[in-house]
N, C-alpha and C positions, 0 to 999 in steps of 0.2 A: 239277586233273585227277582224275576219279573212276575207280575201278576196283574190281572185286570179286575176292575170293580164294575158292578152294574149300577144302574140308577137307583134300584131299591136299597142297596147297601149305602149309597151316598145319602139317600133320603133319611135313613135311620140314623146315620152318624151325625147329620146336620144339627140336631138339637142337643147332642151330648157335650159334656164338658171336654175340654181339650185333652186332658190326661186319659180319658176313656177312649177318645178317638185315636190317640197315639198308641194306646195299648192294643187296640184292634189292628191298626194299620201296620205297626212295627212288630208286635209280639205274637199275634195270632194269625191274621189273614195270610201272610206269606207262606204259612205252613199248611194251608188247606189243600187237601187232595181234590183237584178240580173234578175228577170223575165222580167221586162220591159226595163231595161237599162237606166232608168231615175233617176236623182238625185233630191232630194228635194220634192218628192211627199209624201212619207210616213213619212219621217223625214226631215223637212225643214233645209236648211242651210242658213247662213247669213254671212255678213262681220265680225260680232262679233265672230261667231263660228270659222271661218277661222283664224282670228287674234289670237284667243286663241290657236289654233293648231300650229301656227307659232311662238308663243312667246318663246323667249330664256331668261331664267333667268340669271341675271347678276352674274358673278362669281367673287369671291374675288381674288384680286391680279393681276388684269388686267394691272395695271401700272407697276408692277414688271416684267411682261412678256414683255411689250414693252421695258423696260430697257435692258432685255437680248438680244433682237433682235438688239438693237442699239449697245450694248457692243460687240457682235460677228460680227458686220459689215454687217448684213442683211439689216438694215435701217441706214440712216445717219441723224443726228440731226443737224440743222442749228444753 
C-alpha cells in the first residue's frame, strides 16, 4: 500500500518516541481515506490490527548477542 506524507505530518512525528511513530506510520496512516482525511471509516482499524503491525518476530541467537555486548564492555554483568 502506497501513501504520501506531508511536511506537517513529519514535523509532528519528529519529536515522538519511536513506537508512536511506528504506530502511526504502520498501523494508522496507510488506512487513511485521502479524500476525507479520516481513518477507520472505509476500513476499520483496531487494537488487534495495530498490534499485528507492531509485532516483531523473535530472532534466533538473542542470548549470544547479549554475550557479545558484555564481552566487549558495552554492558557489564554483575
